[in-house]
N, C-alpha and C positions, 0 to 999 in steps of 0.2 A: 141390037144390044151392044155389039162391038162398036158400033158408031157412037152410041151414048157414052160408053166407057172411054173411048178415045177422046170425045169432046170434053168430058170432065177432067181427064188427065191434062189435056192442053190448057184448060181454064185454070187449073191449080198451078201449073208451072208458070203461067203468065202472071198470076197474082203473087206468086212467090218472088218472081223477078222484080216486080214493081215495089214490093215491100223492101227488098234488099237495097234498091236504089234510093228509097226515101229515108231509110234508117242510116244514121252516121256511123262511120267506122270508129272503133275504139280510139285510134290515134287522133281522129278529127274531134271527137267529143272531149278529149282531155286537153287538146291544144289550147283552147281559149283560157281555161283555168290556169294552165301553166304559164301562159304569157302574162295573165293578170298578176299572178304571184311574183313573177320576175320583175314586172313593172313596179309593183309595190315595194319590192326589195330595193330596187334602184333608187326610188324616190325617198324611201325612209333612211337609206344609208348612203348619203352623197359622198363621192370621192373628195378628199381634202388634200391640198398641197401642204408641204412642211410649214410654210409661213402661216396658212390658215389653221393648221392643227394646233398651233400654240394657243393656250388658253389666255383670256384677258389678265388673269392673275400673274401668269408667267411674264407676259409683256410688261406689265406694270413693275414687277420686280426688277426686270432688266433695265427699264428706263430709270428706276430709282437708283440702282447701282451705278449706272453711267453718270447720273447727275451728281451723286455723292462723290464719285472719283474726280469729276471736273471741279467741284467746289473745293475739295481738299487741295488740289494742285494750285488753284487760284489763291487759297488762304496761305499755303506755304510760300508761294512767290511773293505775296504781299507782305507777310511777316518777315521775310528775309531781307527785304529792302531797308526797313528802318534800322535793323541790326547792322547792316553794312554801313549805312550813313552815320549811325552813332559811333561806330568803331573808327571811322575816318576823321571825325571831328577833332579829337585831341591833337593828332599829328599835323592837322592843317591850321591849328590855332597860332596866330602871330603874337610874339612877345611885345609888350610895351617897352618904351625907352627906359622907364623906371625899373622894370624887371631886368632889363639887360644890364643896367648899371649895377644892380644888386648881384647879378650872377658874375659879372666881371670881377668885382672885388672878392666875392666868395671863392673864385678860382685861384686866387693868389697863394693861399697856404698849400694847395695841392700841386702848384706849379703846372697847371693845366693850360698850356699855351694855345691849344686848339680853340678854346673859348674866346680868348683875346683875338686870335687870328681871324675868327669868324665875324667878330664885331667891327674890327678896324678896316676902313676902306683901303683899297690898293693905292689911292692917291692921297692918303692921309698926310697931314702936316701938323706938327706940334712942338711943344717945349717940354722937356722931361723935368723930373724933380731935381735933376743934377744941373739944370740950367742949360741944357743943350738942345739945339734944333734937331728934331728927329722926324724920320718918315716911318712907314710901317715896319720896315726891316729893322730900323733902329729901336723901335718900341719892343719888338720881339726879342732883340739881342739883349736888352736890359733885363727882361724877365728871365731869359735863359741863364744869365750870369748869377741870378739870385739863388744862393745856397742856404739861406736862412731857414730856421724851423719856426713855424707860426703856431701860436696858441689860438689866436683869433684875428680876423680881418673883416671889417664891416664898415658900411657907410653910416655915419651918425646923423647926417643931415643931407637931404636932397631937396633942391628947388628945381622943378621941371616946368619950363615955359615953352609953349608952342608959338612959333612965328609962321603962321600959315599951316596948310595941311602937310607940307613936306619938310619942314625945318623945325627942330626942337633943340633948345639949349638947356643944359643941366649944369647947375653949380652945386657944390657940396663939399663935405668934409669926410675923409676916410681915416680910420684909425686901425693900426696894426700892432699886435703884441706878440712877442716870441723870444727866441734865442738866436743870436747871430752865429755865423760860422766860426767866430772866435770864442764862442761859449758864453758871451756876455748877453744878458737880457736886454731887450729894447722895448720901447713904447713910442711909436711914431705917429704923427698926425700930418695930414696933407690937405690943402685946399686945391680944388680943381675946377676947371670949366671945360665941358665937353660939348661939342656941336655935332648934332646928328642930322642926317638927311635920309629921306625915303627914296630908295632907288630900286626899281624893278620889284616893288611890293615888299621890300625889306629895309629896315632901318640900318644905317651904317654910320659909324663915328668917323667924321671927315677931318676934325680938328680938335686939339686938346692942349691945355696948359696946366701943369701941376707945380704947386709950390709947397715945399716942405716947411712946416711951421713948428715941428717938435720932433726931438730924437735925432 
């Protein structure tokens, strides 16, 4: 009897040991599920860098803003150029010989010698209305001595003729009205011939002869 009881006890313990070896531990049974969940989490939520995190809409807005800024700069630079060119045109415009003759006579009443000085060449030769040979300094001296008061001074007739691209001859009549330094009124008329030459891109009066025909 003791032998049978001992045999049964031994058989029971052996069976229990085998059962424990075959059955998984709680940690082993839960590990695969945990690993699967972790894998699913990693796959469904990928890590993203700052560059990748930006949405397509944000990227498009940034590109549009950059493009608009570049276009504005190009438009401003382009529009500024015509303005600068337009502003420079009047100062660079050259006066014609006819215009210079008109301005010369118009400067007589104001005694503006700078106009005449700018038009007359440094090697100028001529004959004044007083019948004297004069150079540039002689012409300016005559104008500086003039103390008359003028009501008007203008060219009544001008004939401009070109002799090639660099030489122009002007014949005309000038009329001046006003009051002399003695208080007496005057009405004078002159015939003149002026010779102009183009030098360094500028017209200069190189020779002149003036004849007083009235007053």
